[in-house]
C-alpha positions in Angstrom: 123.8 83.2 82.4 126.4 83.1 79.6 129.8 81.5 80.4 133.0 83.1 79.2 135.6 80.5 78.0 139.2 81.7 78.5 142.5 80.5 77.0 143.8 78.1 79.7 147.2 77.8 81.2 148.2 74.3 80.2 151.4 74.3 82.2 152.8 76.5 85.1 155.1 78.4 82.6 152.6 78.9 79.8 152.0 82.5 78.9 150.3 82.1 75.5 149.3 79.4 73.0 148.0 78.9 69.5 144.3 78.1 68.9 144.9 75.5 66.2 141.4 74.2 65.5 137.8 74.5 66.7 136.1 71.1 66.9 132.7 72.7 67.6 130.9 75.5 65.6 128.6 78.2 66.8 125.2 76.8 67.6 126.5 73.4 68.5 125.3 71.8 71.7 128.0 71.0 74.2 128.2 68.9 77.4 130.9 68.4 79.9 133.8 66.4 78.4 133.1 67.4 74.8 136.3 68.6 73.1 135.8 72.2 72.0 139.2 72.9 70.4 142.8 72.0 70.0 145.4 74.3 71.7 149.1 74.2 70.7 151.9 75.2 73.0 155.6 75.2 72.1 155.8 71.7 73.4 152.5 69.9 72.9 149.1 69.8 71.4 146.2 69.7 73.9 142.5 69.1 73.6 140.3 71.7 75.2 137.2 70.2 77.0 134.0 71.8 78.0 133.1 71.7 81.7 129.5 73.0 81.3 126.4 72.1 79.4 124.9 74.5 76.9 125.3 75.9 73.4 128.4 77.4 71.8 127.0 80.8 71.3 130.1 82.7 69.9 133.6 81.9 68.9 135.6 85.0 69.7 139.1 83.8 68.7 139.1 82.1 65.3 141.1 78.9 64.6 144.6 79.4 63.4 145.1 82.3 65.8 148.7 82.4 67.2 150.1 83.7 70.5 146.7 84.0 72.3 147.5 85.1 75.9 146.4 83.0 78.8 143.1 84.2 80.2 142.0 85.9 77.0 138.3 85.4 76.1 138.1 82.9 73.3 134.4 81.8 73.3 131.1 82.1 75.0 128.7 79.3 75.9 125.0 79.9 76.5 123.8 78.0 79.5 121.2 75.3 79.0 117.9 77.0 78.2 119.4 80.5 77.8 118.8 82.6 74.6 121.8 81.9 72.4 121.7 85.3 70.6 121.7 87.2 73.8 124.6 85.2 75.1 126.5 85.8 71.9 126.0 89.5 72.2 127.4 89.5 75.7 130.8 88.3 74.5 133.5 90.2 76.3 131.1 91.5 78.9 132.8 89.8 81.8 130.7 91.3 84.6 127.3 89.7 83.8 128.8 86.5 82.6 130.3 83.6 84.5 134.0 83.1 83.7 135.1 79.5 83.2 138.2 77.8 81.9 137.5 74.6 80.1 139.4 71.4 80.9 142.5 70.7 78.7 143.9 67.3 78.1 146.6 65.9 75.8 145.5 64.4 72.6 145.8 60.9 74.0 142.9 61.4 76.4 144.9 62.2 79.5 143.6 63.7 82.8 142.5 67.4 82.9 145.4 69.9 83.1 145.6 72.6 85.7 143.1 75.4 85.4 144.2 78.8 84.3 145.4 81.2 87.0 143.2 84.2 87.9 143.7 87.4 85.9 145.9 88.9 88.6 148.4 86.1 88.0 149.1 87.6 84.5 151.6 89.9 86.2 153.9 86.8 86.7 154.4 86.7 82.9 156.3 90.0 82.8 160.0 90.1 82.5 162.0 89.9 85.7 162.3 93.2 87.4 165.7 94.8 88.0 167.3 94.2 91.3 165.8 96.4 94.0 166.4 97.3 97.6 164.0 95.8 100.2 162.4 99.3 100.7 160.1 98.7 97.8 162.0 100.7 95.1 163.7 99.1 92.1 167.2 100.0 91.0 165.6 101.9 88.2 163.7 104.0 90.6 160.4 102.4 89.8 158.2 101.7 92.8 157.3 98.1 93.8 153.7 97.9 95.0 153.7 96.2 98.4 152.0 96.4 101.7 154.0 98.0 104.6 154.0 94.7 106.4 155.4 92.9 103.4 158.1 95.5 103.0 159.1 95.0 106.6 159.1 91.2 106.4 161.1 91.3 103.2 163.7 93.7 104.7 164.0 91.5 107.9 164.4 88.4 105.8 167.0 89.9 103.4 164.8 89.2 100.4 164.7 91.6 97.4 161.1 92.5 97.3 161.2 93.5 93.6 161.7 89.8 92.8 158.6 88.6 94.7 155.5 87.8 92.7 152.5 89.7 94.2 149.2 87.9 94.7 147.3 90.9 96.0 145.1 93.3 94.1 146.9 94.5 90.9 149.9 92.4 91.7 150.5 94.0 95.1 153.0 92.1 97.3 151.4 91.0 100.6 152.8 89.2 103.7 151.8 85.8 102.4 153.9 86.3 99.3 157.0 87.1 101.4 156.4 84.0 103.5 156.1 81.9 100.3 159.4 83.5 99.0 161.1 82.6 102.3 160.0 79.0 101.7 161.6 79.0 98.3 158.7 79.9 96.0 157.3 82.8 94.1 160.6 84.5 93.3 161.5 85.9 89.8 165.0 85.2 88.5 167.5 88.0 89.3 168.3 90.4 86.5 171.6 89.6 84.8 174.6 91.9 84.8 174.2 92.3 81.1 170.5 92.9 81.2 171.0 96.5 80.2 172.9 95.6 77.0 170.4 95.5 74.1 171.0 93.0 71.4 171.9 94.2 67.9 168.7 95.4 66.1 167.3 93.3 63.3 167.8 96.0 60.7 171.4 96.4 61.6 172.0 92.6 61.4 170.3 92.4 58.0 172.4 95.4 56.8 175.5 93.2 57.2 174.4 90.9 54.4 173.7 91.6 50.7 170.0 91.8 49.7 168.8 88.7 48.0 171.3 86.4 49.6 169.1 85.3 52.5 165.4 84.9 53.4 163.7 85.5 56.7 162.2 82.4 58.4 159.9 83.6 61.3 160.6 82.0 64.7 158.0 79.6 65.9 156.9 79.4 69.5 159.2 76.6 70.3 162.3 78.3 69.0 161.3 81.5 70.9 161.0 79.5 74.1 164.3 77.8 73.6 166.0 81.1 73.0 164.4 82.7 76.1 165.3 79.8 78.4 168.9 79.6 77.1 169.4 83.3 77.8 167.9 82.8 81.2 170.1 79.8 82.0 173.4 81.5 81.0 172.5 84.9 82.5 171.2 83.6 85.9 173.0 80.3 86.5 176.8 80.4 87.3 177.9 77.3 85.2 181.1 75.3 85.7 182.1 72.1 84.0 183.7 68.8 85.0 184.8 66.2 82.5 185.8 62.5 82.9 186.2 59.6 80.5 184.5 56.2 81.3 185.5 52.7 80.2 182.3 51.2 78.9 183.5 47.8 77.7 181.6 46.0 80.6 178.5 48.1 79.8 178.6 47.1 76.1 178.9 43.5 77.1 176.0 43.7 79.6 173.9 45.5 77.0 174.5 42.8 74.4 173.6 40.1 77.0 170.4 41.9 78.1 169.2 42.4 74.5 170.1 38.9 73.6 167.6 37.4 76.1 164.7 39.7 75.2 161.6 37.7 74.5 159.8 38.2 71.2 156.2 39.2 71.0 153.5 37.9 68.6 154.8 40.4 66.0 158.3 39.0 66.2 159.8 42.1 67.7 161.9 41.9 70.9 160.3 43.1 74.2 163.1 45.6 74.7 166.2 47.0 73.0 168.4 48.6 75.6 170.7 51.5 74.5 173.8 53.0 76.1 171.7 56.0 76.9 169.4 53.8 79.0 172.4 52.8 81.2 173.4 56.5 81.4 169.9 57.4 82.7 170.0 54.7 85.3 173.6 55.4 86.4 172.8 59.2 86.7 169.7 58.4 88.8 171.6 56.0 91.1 174.4 58.6 91.5 171.9 61.2 92.8 170.7 58.7 95.4 174.3 57.9 96.4 175.2 61.6 96.5 171.9 63.2 97.7 173.5 66.6 98.3 173.7 66.9 94.5 170.0 66.1 94.0 169.0 69.6 94.6 167.4 72.8 93.1 168.5 76.3 94.1 165.9 78.8 95.2 166.5 82.1 96.9 164.6 81.0 100.0 166.4 77.7 100.4 167.6 74.6 98.7 165.1 72.0 97.4 166.4 68.6 98.5 164.7 66.0 96.2 163.9 62.5 97.4 163.5 61.0 93.9 165.8 61.0 90.8 163.7 62.4 88.0 166.0 62.4 85.0 165.2 64.5 81.9 166.5 63.3 78.6 166.9 65.8 75.7 165.1 64.6 72.6 165.5 66.4 69.2 162.2 67.2 67.5 161.4 69.3 64.4 162.2 72.9 65.2 164.0 72.3 68.5 164.2 69.9 71.4 162.2 68.8 74.4 163.2 67.0 77.6 160.8 64.3 78.7 161.4 63.0 82.2 161.9 59.5 83.5 160.4 59.7 87.0 162.0 57.8 89.9 164.5 56.4 87.5 166.6 55.1 90.4 164.1 52.3 91.1 163.4 51.2 87.6 164.9 48.3 85.6 167.1 49.1 82.7 164.5 47.4 80.4 161.7 49.5 81.8 163.7 52.7 81.3 164.4 51.7 77.7 160.7 51.1 76.9 159.5 54.2 78.7 162.1 56.3 77.0 161.1 55.0 73.6 157.4 55.8 74.3 158.2 59.3 75.6 160.5 60.1 72.7 158.0 58.9 70.1 155.2 61.0 71.6 157.6 64.0 72.0 158.3 64.0 68.3 154.5 64.1 67.6 154.0 66.8 70.3 151.7 64.6 72.3 153.4 64.8 75.7 151.5 66.1 78.7 153.3 69.0 80.6 153.7 66.6 83.6 155.9 64.4 81.3 158.5 67.1 80.5 158.5 69.4 83.4 160.1 69.2 86.9 163.2 67.0 86.4 165.9 67.1 89.0 168.8 66.6 86.5 169.1 65.9 82.7 171.1 64.1 80.1 172.1 65.4 76.6 173.6 62.7 74.4 175.2 63.7 71.1 177.3 60.5 70.9 175.1 59.1 68.2 176.2 62.1 66.0 179.9 61.2 66.6 180.5 64.1 69.0 183.5 63.3 71.1 182.9 65.8 73.9 180.8 68.9 74.6 179.3 71.0 77.4 175.5 71.3 77.8 173.5 74.3 79.1 171.6 73.7 82.4 167.8 73.6 82.0 166.4 75.9 84.7 165.6 75.3 87.5 167.7 72.2 87.5 171.2 72.3 89.0 173.0 69.8 86.7 173.1 68.3 83.3 175.3 65.6 81.9 176.6 65.9 78.3 177.5 62.5 76.8 179.9 61.9 73.9 180.4 59.0 71.6 181.6 55.6 72.8 184.7 54.8 70.8 187.8 52.7 70.9 190.9 54.5 72.2 194.3 53.6 73.5 194.6 53.7 77.3 197.4 52.9 79.7 196.7 50.0 82.1 199.3 48.6 84.5 202.0 50.3 82.4 200.8 48.9 79.1 198.9 50.4 76.3 195.5 48.7 75.7 192.5 49.4 73.5 189.2 50.1 75.3 185.8 51.5 74.5 185.8 55.0 76.1 183.0 57.5 76.5 183.7 61.1 77.6 181.0 62.9 79.7 180.9 66.5 81.0 178.8 67.5 84.0 177.6 71.1 83.9 176.8 72.4 87.5 175.0 75.4 89.0 177.7 76.6 91.4 175.2 78.0 93.8 173.8 74.5 94.5 176.6 72.1 93.5 180.2 73.3 94.2 183.4 71.8 92.7 184.0 69.1 95.3 180.4 68.0 95.4 180.2 67.9 91.6 183.4 65.8 91.4 182.0 63.4 94.0 178.8 63.1 92.0 180.6 62.6 88.7 182.8 60.0 90.4 179.8 58.0 91.5 178.5 58.1 87.9 181.8 56.8 86.6 181.7 53.9 89.1 178.2 52.9 88.1 178.8 53.2 84.4 182.0 51.2 84.5 180.5 48.5 86.7 176.9 48.1 85.4 176.3 45.0 87.6 176.1 47.5 90.5 173.0 49.0 88.8 171.0 45.8 88.8 171.8 44.4 92.3 
């Protein structure tokens, strides 16, 4: 029986990808573990592995194809001993064929990624529905398909049923979906107040500029994703900002001492080279442990209280940025954080990160100090509740004991999701960070 190979979901948020290259051609024998193709997402390049033995009978989607939706048929494999021509002719005939999603791993031979969701899950990729009453009708008047029990449970729980992702036939909302929503999962983001305001049309924007004075550079998938998530962040997360300046003279001295004692390897290079940002990551993680109420994620069904401090760090890469995550940063040595961050940043710039390495942080750091930026405010990366913007460390005059002194100061701004972290809590969290960063010995005891 022929096996349909579908475009996989390489991460929970992936909706489509680019089929960069086929590594097998029609007629080639394949066995489990063979790499069939390379798939590009906006963040990484993944290898696509076969999970069955047989012959690649037909390539449905040619290499170089962009924006191939998850679950779209891309190839057909003839089972071992099956007529290859017959299998090829069945391409697209899903009923008589088995449907399989090949394994996908990062280019550095990492474990298999999550399999693609069933076709019904494609409804999750649609834009968030407008706010609706719990009676199953959206504000626009469009009907929300849900079982009577699901409608009643949503109404009793005070949950907007139009925001619940349905897992039933044709995306129908069932009782299980409501229970999942109550537990904090399966809810679409609420529509923003400005959702009905359409952006200026492309032709009207171009009409503002004289012909021949510009060229159109098409958006790549990364830039589209960044734009979508920034709009989502500012439209759905009520931001507020807290700013404080930190004296980092002790930190700079500690950094110099740590780097000075780094042993050298056979190649003559030091085993580590700790940066100011490595201290920032550690201090932020320890602050989350000291103020656990700030180590949270907002969901409509309840607050997610995290037990580990997983700190995302914004890394600039060609065409945009990515935020690899230092897991359980609170328990790692500064030198280990430094080496892990260097590895993650290097692989991020080559688009070799696994989804598990850049998704799911509990907070994040954006550092523009190396560009000489004194102070700025960062946009929260959904679904996180905080992000710390770090400015340059520079010598400034300060007043100490009634006298003017020169100190190395660094200004940081904490952006908070007011639904999860209010003003007093945010101030307590930022105060803990300031204490750790100004007294670095407290991070190594």
